C-alpha positions in Angstrom: -6.2 -46.7 140.6 -5.4 -43.9 138.4 -6.9 -41.0 140.2 -6.4 -39.3 143.5 -9.3 -38.3 145.9 -9.0 -35.3 148.5 -7.9 -38.3 151.3 -5.7 -40.9 148.9 -4.1 -41.5 145.4 -4.6 -44.9 143.8 -1.1 -46.9 142.9 -0.9 -46.1 139.4 -1.8 -42.3 140.0 1.4 -41.9 142.7 3.4 -44.1 140.0 3.0 -41.1 137.5 0.1 -43.0 135.6 -2.3 -40.1 135.7 -4.0 -40.5 132.1 -6.0 -43.3 131.2 -8.6 -44.4 128.4 -11.5 -46.5 128.9 -12.3 -49.5 125.8 -10.0 -47.9 123.5 -9.2 -49.5 120.1 -5.7 -51.1 119.9 -3.7 -51.3 116.7 -4.6 -54.8 116.7 -8.2 -54.2 116.7 -8.8 -55.4 120.5 -10.2 -53.1 123.0 -8.7 -53.7 126.6 -10.9 -52.2 129.4 -8.1 -49.4 130.3 -5.1 -48.0 128.6 -3.1 -46.0 131.0 -0.4 -43.7 130.4 2.4 -41.9 132.0 4.7 -39.6 130.4 7.0 -42.0 128.8 5.0 -45.4 129.2 1.6 -47.2 128.8 0.2 -50.1 130.6 -2.9 -52.2 130.2 -5.4 -53.1 132.3 -8.5 -55.2 132.2 -11.3 -55.8 135.2 -12.6 -59.0 136.2 -14.5 -60.7 139.0 -14.3 -64.2 136.8 -11.8 -66.6 137.8 -11.4 -67.6 134.3 -10.5 -64.2 132.7 -6.9 -65.2 133.7 -7.2 -67.5 130.9 -8.1 -64.9 127.9 -5.8 -62.0 129.0 -2.8 -63.3 127.3 -4.3 -61.7 124.1 -3.3 -58.5 125.2 0.3 -59.2 125.6 1.3 -57.5 122.7 -1.4 -55.1 122.5 -0.8 -51.4 121.5 -3.1 -48.3 121.7 -3.3 -46.6 118.5 -1.6 -43.2 117.6 -4.8 -41.2 118.1 -5.4 -42.4 121.2 -1.9 -41.7 123.0 -1.2 -38.7 120.5 -4.9 -36.9 120.2 -6.5 -38.2 123.4 -3.7 -38.3 126.1 -1.6 -35.7 124.1 1.9 -37.4 124.5 4.4 -36.0 122.1 6.1 -39.4 121.2 5.0 -43.0 121.3 5.0 -44.3 124.8 6.8 -47.4 125.6 4.8 -50.5 127.0 5.3 -50.9 130.7 5.1 -55.0 130.8 2.7 -57.5 130.8 -0.9 -56.4 130.7 -2.8 -56.6 134.5 -5.9 -58.4 135.5 -7.7 -56.3 138.2 -10.0 -57.9 140.3 -11.8 -57.7 143.4 -12.1 -61.6 143.4 -10.5 -63.0 146.6 -8.1 -66.0 146.8 -7.8 -66.0 142.7 -4.9 -68.1 141.7 -2.9 -66.3 138.9 -1.9 -67.9 135.9 0.9 -67.0 133.9 1.0 -64.3 131.2 0.0 -61.0 133.4 0.3 -59.1 136.3 -2.3 -59.5 138.9 -3.7 -56.9 141.3 -6.7 -58.2 143.8 -7.8 -54.8 145.3 -10.0 -56.2 148.1 -8.3 -56.4 151.5 -5.6 -58.6 152.0 -4.7 -56.7 149.0 -2.5 -59.4 146.5 -0.2 -58.1 144.2 1.4 -60.6 141.9 4.3 -59.1 139.5 5.6 -61.6 136.7 7.0 -59.2 134.2 7.0 -55.0 134.9 10.0 -53.0 133.4 8.4 -49.8 135.1 10.5 -49.8 138.0 8.7 -47.2 139.8 5.4 -48.9 139.0 6.7 -52.1 140.4 7.8 -50.5 143.5 4.3 -48.7 144.2 2.4 -51.9 143.6 4.5 -54.2 145.7 4.2 -51.7 148.8 0.5 -51.0 148.4 -1.7 -51.9 151.0 -4.9 -51.1 149.5 -7.4 -48.3 150.2 -7.4 -46.6 153.3 -10.9 -45.6 152.9 -13.6 -47.1 150.9 -12.6 -47.8 147.6 -13.3 -44.5 145.6 -16.8 -44.7 143.9 -17.1 -42.6 140.4 -21.0 -44.1 140.1 -20.0 -46.4 137.5 -23.2 -48.7 137.4 -22.5 -50.3 133.9 -20.0 -50.2 131.3 -20.5 -50.1 127.7 -20.0 -53.6 127.4 -22.8 -54.9 130.0 -25.0 -57.1 128.4 -29.0 -56.4 128.4 -29.5 -58.7 131.4 -26.7 -56.8 133.4 -28.5 -53.6 132.7 -31.9 -54.5 133.9 -31.6 -53.8 137.7 -29.5 -50.2 137.3 -32.0 -49.0 134.5 -34.9 -49.9 136.8 -33.5 -47.3 139.2 -33.2 -44.9 136.6 -36.9 -45.8 135.3 -38.1 -44.7 138.8 -36.2 -41.6 138.9 -37.7 -40.7 135.4 -41.2 -41.4 136.9 -40.8 -38.4 139.3 -39.8 -36.0 136.5 -43.1 -35.0 135.6 -43.9 -36.8 132.6 -41.0 -34.9 131.0 -39.5 -36.1 127.8 -35.9 -37.2 128.6 -32.7 -37.6 126.2 -31.4 -41.3 125.7 -28.2 -40.3 126.4 -28.8 -38.9 129.8 -29.6 -42.6 130.9 -25.8 -43.4 129.5 -24.5 -40.6 131.4 -26.1 -41.9 134.6 -24.8 -45.2 133.9 -21.3 -44.1 133.5 -21.2 -41.5 136.2 -18.2 -39.6 136.0 -16.4 -42.1 133.6 -18.4 -40.9 130.8 -16.3 -38.9 129.1 -13.3 -41.5 129.4 -15.2 -44.0 127.3 -15.1 -43.5 123.3 -18.0 -42.0 121.2 -18.3 -45.7 119.7 -18.2 -47.4 123.2 -21.0 -44.5 124.7 -22.9 -45.2 121.4 -23.0 -48.9 121.6 -24.4 -48.7 125.2 -27.1 -46.4 123.8 -28.2 -48.8 121.5 -29.0 -51.7 124.3 -30.7 -49.1 126.2 -32.8 -47.8 123.4 -33.8 -51.6 122.5 -34.7 -52.0 126.4 -36.9 -48.9 126.3 -38.4 -50.0 123.2 -39.2 -53.5 124.0 -40.6 -52.0 127.7 -42.9 -49.7 126.0 -44.9 -52.5 124.2 -44.8 -55.1 127.2 -44.0 -54.6 130.8 -44.6 -50.6 131.1 -47.3 -51.0 128.5 -49.1 -47.3 129.2 -46.7 -46.0 131.3 -43.2 -45.3 129.1 -43.7 -43.8 126.2 -40.5 -44.0 123.7 -39.6 -41.8 120.9 -39.3 -44.3 117.8 -36.5 -42.2 116.8 -34.4 -43.8 119.7 -33.4 -40.1 121.0 -36.0 -39.7 123.9 -38.6 -41.2 126.5 -40.6 -40.5 128.9 -42.8 -42.0 131.9 -46.5 -41.1 131.8 -47.5 -41.2 135.8 -49.6 -39.4 138.3 -46.5 -39.5 141.0 -48.7 -38.2 143.6 -51.2 -41.1 143.5 -50.4 -43.7 145.6 -52.4 -46.8 143.5 -50.5 -44.9 140.2 -46.8 -45.5 142.3 -47.5 -48.8 143.5 -48.7 -50.2 140.2 -45.8 -48.5 138.4 -43.7 -50.2 140.8 -45.0 -53.3 140.8 -44.5 -53.3 136.9 -40.8 -52.8 137.2 -40.7 -55.6 139.9 -42.3 -57.9 137.4 -39.8 -57.2 134.6 -37.0 -57.8 137.1 -38.7 -60.8 138.1 -39.0 -59.7 142.0 -41.7 -60.9 144.1 -43.6 -58.3 146.0 -43.5 -59.6 149.7 -47.1 -60.4 149.9 -46.4 -63.1 147.5 -44.4 -64.7 149.6 -46.9 -65.2 152.6 -49.5 -66.1 149.7 -47.0 -69.0 148.5 -46.8 -69.9 152.4 -51.0 -70.2 152.7 -51.1 -72.2 149.5 -48.3 -74.7 151.0 -50.4 -74.7 154.7 -53.7 -75.5 152.8 -52.2 -78.5 150.6 -51.0 -80.0 154.1 
């Protein structure tokens, strides 16, 4: 929404909002998902797939970015003005809009509902926007700092399998944060990245003493880990993969046939 690819540009970018900061702390001690900035204005965006999020977004109505964000991070020479009500950006189709915010549904057919927006250029661009011509740009964002431990399990499982192929090398925990946040890593504050790192460290510590006992070595200082696995041995790879699936509560396909056989025997 705030960037340009080789084939197209997002609507906020087109309207001049080419700078943004994710999960920045406001003067009111709030952390909206995105502060977007043009040369003169700022906008607030919250991202959600929840039908109830519209009932909560009103708390950002009078939210303002701190001077540190707009001056030191974005580099504006003067305090930007508010563009209007905050935006709820969602891929939920058919969401019924409540009062108190602007709505952008990015899934085709796109639905843009503007309730209050002082920036006429941004309003013009958004109301004529028909969605992304190509597949929505991907920035390899697998998680956000606010992701719960349960939400982190599936993307972390893939990273742990990648780690298993690294030849029993110690891997910094911060590299997992980088892989989860992808190209947006630098767009999140150090505090937000630290919160995600702590959740990852907790998961790794728990796994090293439970499901991946004997496979996962975790540095108690919380800075690095490694997977001890004979990657060239099929049985070792299979056993490790089964442990990951057990942690994710995913049954191997054979177990479904076993369940069917049990049912037949009972009949």
